[in-house]
N, C-alpha and C positions, 0 to 999 in steps of 0.2 A: 573269519566266520568259524573256523575250526575251533579256535580257543573259546569263542562264545558258546558253542554247542557243548564243549567239554565242561565249561563252567556252569552249564545249565542241564544237569542230568534229567530233571523232570520233564524237559521239553522233548526228550527222546521217547518217553513213555506214553505221551498223549499229545493231542493237538490242543495246545493251550492258547485259547483266544479270549482271555479274560484279564489282560494287563490293565484295562480300564477299571477293573475291580480291585484286584490285589495280585501283583505279578509274582514271578518266580525269582527268588534271590539268587544271584550268582554265588558260586562256591566261596570266593574270597570274602564276600560280605557275610555269609553264614559263619565262616571260620573266625572272622573278627568278633562277631557277637558271641559265639560259643566260647571262644578263647577268653573273653573278658568275664563271662559268667563263671567259667571254671576258676579263674583267678580269684573271683569274689568268694568262692567256696573254700579256697586255700588260705586267704589272708584277711577276708572281710571286705565289705563294700567300700568303706571309707579309704582303706589302705590301697585297694585296687584302683580307685579313682585317683588317688594321689600319684600312683605310679604312671598313670596315663594323662596327667594334667596337661602336658604339652600337646598331646594328640587331641585331647578334647578342645583345647584352645585353638588348635590349627583348623578345626572344623569351620570356624567363622570365615577364615580366609578362603577355604575351599568353596564354600557356598557363595562368597562374594564373587569369586571367579565364575562360578556356574550361573549366577543370576544377574550379573552386571551391576554390582553395587559395591559398597565399602563393607569391610568386616564389622564396623560398628553399627551398621544398619541391619544386621542379621540377628535374629533370635531363634532359638529352638524350642519347640513345644512337643506335645504328645500326639498331635494330629493337625490336619488342615483346619478342621472345625474349631479346635481350641485356638489356633492362630487367628482365624477369622473372627471368633467371638471376642477375643482380647482386643482386637483392633476396633471392632464395632463399639464395644463398651467404652472405649476411650474417645470416641467422636462426640464432641459437644452437640447435643441436639435439644431443642426446646419447642415449645408450642408454636405452631405455624411453620416450622422448618419442613423442608421437603427432601425426600430421598428418591432418587431415580434408579430403576432397575430395568433390565431387558426382559424380553419374553422368555428367554432361556435361563432365567435366574434359577439357581438350585434350591430345592425345597428346604434343605437345612439352613441355608442363609435366609430364605424368605421368612421362615417361622421366627427366627431371632429378630429380624428387621421389624416384622409386624408387632411383636411383643414390645420392642423398645419404642417404636413409634406411638403405639397406643398408650404406653405408660407416660410419655412426655407431651403428647398432643401434636406430634409430627405426622406427616403423611408419607406413604410409600406409593409411588406412581410408576406405571409401566410405560416404557418407551416402545412404541410399536416397532416390529421388525420390518426390514426390507426384504426383497426377494431372496437374499442370501440367508435369511433367518437370524440376523443380528440387528443392532441399533440402526434404524433408518435415520440418515443424516438430517433430513429436513425436520422430521419429528423431534429429534433430539434438540436441534437448534431452537425450535419453537417452545420447548419446555424448559429451557435453561433460564434462570433468573437468579437474583441475589438471595432468594430464600432456599435455593438448592444447596445443601451442605455436603451431600455425599452422593456419588454415582457408583453403583456396584456393577461391575462388569465380569462376566464369566468368559474366560478366553476360549475354552472348549467345553461345550455343554455336555452333561452326562447322557443326553438322549440323542446325540447325532454327531455327524462328522464336521460340522462347520467350525472354522477358526475365525474368531472375531478380529476385526481390524482395530486393535486396541489403540494404536497411536492416533488414528483418526478420531476416535472417541475422546481420548485424553486431550488432544489439541483443542477440540471443540469445547470441552468442559473448562479447561484452563483459560481459554481466550475469553469466555463469557462470564465466568464466575470464580469465586474463591473456593469452590467445592473441591473435595478430595476424591480421587479416583481409587477405589478399592478393587484390586484385581484378584479374582479367584483363578489361580493358575493350577488348580489341583489336577486337572486332566491334561495339562500342557507340559509341565516340567518333566523331563525324561523322554518325551517323544518329540518335542519341538525345542529349538533354540530360543530360550526366553531371557530377555535382557530388560531389566526393570528400567534402566536409564533410557534405552532406546525406545521403549514403549511409553515412557514418561508416566508410569503408574506411581501413585504416591505410596500405596501400600500393596504388598503382594503376599499371598498366602498359598501354601501348598503342602503336599503330603509326601511321605517316603514310599508308601506301600504300593503305589500304582506304577507308572511308567519308569520311575526312578529305580525300582527294584530293590528297595530298602525294606527293613523290617516294619511290620505293623506297629502302631503306637509311636510313630515318629512324624514330626511336622516341622515347618519352618515359616518364618515371618520376616518380611523385609519392610522397614519403615524408613522412607527417604526423608530428606530434610524438610520439605514442605509440610509433610504430615507431622513430623516431629514437633514443629512449631505450633501445631494446632491441637494435637491429641492430648488428652488428659487421662492417664491410666486410672481406671476405676479402683483397682486393688493391687497391692504388691505385697511380697513377703521379703525375707531377708536376702533373697537373691536380687530382687529388684530395688531394694532400698537398704538404708542403714539407720538403725535406731540411735540417734545422736544425743538424746536427753530424755528426761522423764516424759515429756510431752512433745518431743520433736523427732523428726525423721528427715532423711535426705534421700530422694529418689535418684537412681542412676540416670546418667545423661545420654545413654545409648539405647539401642533396641532391646537390650537384655533386661530392661525394666519390666518387660512382659513375660519373662521367664519365671519359673518357680524353682526354689532351691532343690526340692526333691525331684529327681528325674531318673530315667532309665539310661544309665551311662553305657551299658552294652548296646542298647538300641541306638543311642546317639553316635557311638563309634561305628556301628554298622551303617548308619545313615551317611556318615562322612565317607566311609569306604565305597558306598554305592555311588556317591557323587564323583569320587575320584575315578571309579570304574567307567562312568559315563564320559567324563572329561578325557580319559585315555582313548576311548573309542572315537571321540570327536562329536560335538553337538550336531554339526551340519550333516555328517555322515549318518548318524543315527536318525535324524529327521528324514533324510532321503530314503533310508531303508524302511522305516515304518510307513511312510507315505506310500511308497511303492507297493508294499505288501497289502495295505488297506485298499488301494485302488485295484490291485489284482483280484482280491476277494470281492470287492464291490462290483466289479465288472462281471465276474463269474456268477454271482448271485442274481444280478439284474437280468441275466440271460435265461433264467429258469422260469418256465411258465408257472404261475401261481405264487411267485415270490415278488414282493415289492420292496425295493430299497428306499429308505425314507430319509437319507442324508441330504442336507441342504448346503448351499454355499459354493462359491467359485473356488475357494481354497478349502480343502478338506483335510481332516486329521486322520489319526489311526483308528477312530471309532467308526464302525460300520453297523448301522441299524437297519433292521428289516422285519417283515412279517410274512407269514405263510398262510395263504387263503385256507380257511377251514380249520386252522389249528390255533389254539391259544399259545401265547409265548411260553408258558410253563411246560406245555406238551412238547414243544420244539426243544427246549432246553433239556428236558428229561430224556428225550429220545436220543439227542446228540451225546449226552453224558454216558448213556449205555454203550456208545461207540468210542468212549474216551476222547470226546471232543468237548472242551469246556467253553461255554459262553455264559452270558448273564442276561438279566432282564432289566429294562428301564421302564418305569411306570409313570402315569400322569402325576402322581403325588410328588415326584421328584422335580418335574419341570411343568408345573400346572398350566401356566399361561400358553406356552408353546404347544403343548400336547392338546390342550382344549381347542386352540385356534385351528389346529390341523385335524381335529376330530379323531385323535388317537388316544387310546387308553393304556396300551403297553406295546413294547417292541422287544425283539431279540437283539442283543448287542454283542457283536464280535469285535475283539480288539487285538489284532496280531502284532506282536513286538518283533524286533529284528531277529530273534532266535527261532522264529517260525519259518519253516521251509516252504517252498512252492508246492512240492508234493503233498505236504500237510494241508495247505490251503485248497488244493484240488480235492483232497479226500473230504474236507469239510463241505465244500460246495456240492460234491456228489451226494453226501449224506443228506444235505438239505433238499437236493433234487429228488431223492427217493421219498422223503417225507412229503414233499409237495405232490408227487405223483400218486402216492397212496391216498392223500387227502382228497385229491381231485377225483380219484376213482370211487371214493365213498360218497361224493356229493352228487 
């Protein structure tokens, strides 16, 4: 823990509870990024990339170890969204086809799905949640048929602590249909041990900036063999393909067909450094530490009169969502920021179906990583308690 705190100087200056938004980079990751940028200023971007060719190539193996897949199944992008859109664009969809999503589907995914479905005459249908707030087994089974081509699963939603039982969903989908399972692991990788093979997700997408503690503008995509046989990339450039004749081209036969030639090499090196940092700490150890801190804060908040914790599920993640009676989420966020406590807000537009079903419009979201100490969590809980007391006194 001492090394983690030394590597995270920003964590000593404030109570940082926003790793679900964009976390704090460890010093070794920052040094990797800055070092490459400095080298680009000295010799140029092409030459600097050539110097680090082996390190850039090694990143695929690092992420294969991190995500439980093969290096040829890994691609790097500039965000989780770019990864997710590239995968969606490659899914063959036509009139009458069906796409299933959960109630906690993320707004950025939903908009793209609706646009694509409306363009081709497909439908996007919502699988009702069970008491845990994720795919209800009976409802999913009843909705699966040969017209279902894609099932979109969010492993950890942006608006609550629940962790989906991805393997249960994947097994049900693959047993009943030839549909692909597209897993949004954006909020999972870096706080949970995520294994694409064990989860049997066909496609996995994620970001660097959240729990993985990598730079913004970094993302990754895993395309496993079942998906590779079905997906048809919509567009590629000279990274994803080779121009072999005046009117001919040849696409790559691995996941890098979804990459673009132009990329942020400094960010990509930082992303790999962040993955190595996580692997050195140990995936299971990090999951235990994050889960413990979230439960500590969740318990403290739940004991405060006027505060309601809104997290669902038997298995919970590092996201803790709550509201304070008499105060808008923005008021809570601003008041905490004045005390150097960083939280974020999750709104109905990000998870429309789930928030509407529960009658919620916005929530305060706290997400303590392993570098947050218990005294800091106590300070955050006491600050929220003061806000709740003041709001109660005014009402």
